N, C-alpha and C positions, 0 to 999 in steps of 0.2 A: 524818417525820423516818427518815432513814437505819438501819437496824438495827445497823448498826457504831458508829454515835454514841449509841445508846440504853444500850449497855453499857460501862463502863470496862475491862473486861477485855478484850472485842473490840479496842476503839481501841488500846490497847496492843499487844496481839498484830498488829492491822495495821500500827502505824507501826513495830514491831520488822520486821516483813517488809519495808515501803521502806527503813529504813535499812540492813538488810541489803543491798539491792538497790544504795544508794548506795555502800556498802563496794564490792561487787563492780564496780561502775561504775568508781567511784576506782581500782582494781587496774588494769582496764584504759586509764585515761587516765594513769597511770603508763607506760606503754607509749609514750604520744604526749607523752611530753616534760614533764608534769607531774611534781612530787615528790606524796609521799602528802599532806601537809599542805595542799597546795596544791589536789589532787584533792577532799579532804575539805573544806575550808572551801568550795569551790564547790559540790559536789553535795549534802553532808548536809542544807542548809538548803532548796535548791531540792527534794529528794525528800520532804521533808515537808511542804511546800506543795504539790506535785503530789500528793500519796497524797490531800489533801482534794478536789483538782481532780478527782482520778479517781473519787472517789465518785459524781460525777454520772452515770457508767456507767450507776449503777442505775436513774436515771430514765430515761437511753435504753433500756436494755433494759424497762422496763415499758411506755414508750411504744410500742416496736415489739416486740412479742413474738414470738418464731419462729414461733409455733402459729397466730397468725391474719394475720399481716403478710406480705404479696409478699416475697420474696428481694431484688428490686430495692429495694425501701425499708428494707429490713434494711441490706442494704451501703451504700445512699446516706447513712441517717442515721448509720450507726458511720463511714465514714469523714468526713463533715462533723463529727460531734463529736469524733472524734480529731484531725483536723486543727485544729480549733478548740482546743481542750486543750492540743495540742504548740504551737500558734503564743503562745497565754496563758501556757505554760511557759517559751518563748523568750525572751517577751517579761521575763518575770520575772528569768530568765536575763541578759540586757541589763543590766537594772537592778542586778542582784546584781553583775555584774561590775565595772560602772561604782562600786559602793560599796567592792568589795575592792581596786579598783585605787587607790583615795584612802587607802589603808593603807600605809604605807611596807613591811611585812612581805610584802605580796601583789601592790604595783605592779609589779615585774620579771614576774609572769606575767598581766598583762592581754592582752596579744598572744595569748599559748598560750591562754589562755581562748577569746579571740574566736574562736581557729581550731577549736574545739571545737562551735559553735553548729550548725554542719548536721548533724553527727552526734546532738546532743542533741535537735534536732528529729524526726529519724526515730526515735530512741530514744524519744522521747515520744509517736509514733504507735502505735509498739510496745506500749508499756507501758499506754496506753490502752485499745488493743484489747484486750489480755491481761485487764485489768480487764473490760472489757465481757464476754469470753469466761466471766471469774469470774462475774459478775452473770447471765449466762445460765444459768450450771449452777445457780446458786442458786436461780434463777427455777423451773427445771425440778425440784429436790429440793422447793421450796414444794408444787408440783402436785401431784408425787406423794404428799406427806404429806397433803394436802388430801383426795385420792383414796382415799386408805388410811383417813383419818379420816371420811371419807363411807361408804365399805364397812363401817366397823364400826357406824357408826349405824345402817346399814340392816340388818345383822345382827341389832343390839339390837331395832330396830322389830319385825324379822320374828319374832324368838323371844317376843317380848313379845304379839304376836298369838296366836302357836300357843299361849301358855300361856293366854290369853283364852279361846281355842276349846276348849282341854280343861277349863277351869273350867266354861264353859257346858256342855261335853258331859257332865261329871260332875253338875252342877247338873240337867241333862234326866235322865240314868239315875238320879239318886237321888230326883228327884220321882215317877218312874214305879214304882221299886222301893219305897219306902218314903215315904208322904206325910208331909211335915214337915221331912225331912232335908235336900233340897235348900238350905232357906235358910241353914244353918250352913256352905255353902261360899263365901258371896258376901264 
């Protein structure tokens, strides 16, 4: 299971970021002839769905780790995954535009919505690639945490070995000095 889906607070924060991005893009769409309500009606549901689509970047980043995969493999898998995810988002957008065009309030905006599809495809690729970069950063962070944990475990093992060696040394000295005393250090 994806780590974001494991905790409700992470999921809420994640979806809040995506909704914020939808509001920002809606603001940009108002420059292209859509009203705020029209832009938000189009983008908010699509962004919420695409937020879950972009969670697949976690699997792509795990399948092609930067440390062990060739740069060509990473680039090809990233390009293919982002193009596929964006095409899926575009198909969903077309379906949503069709549903909105059946509502009287949004029917006049159907043509303006359709004009935004190429921009949405490009923006979908960008969003997926950003999600993929974020997941690669998370993988690097996890790797650093694992390395630090392993280092601390090795330090504990080293100190325990030193402690055992000191006890053995004390036992040896105690046996040599005073017979019968060395057993009390066990």
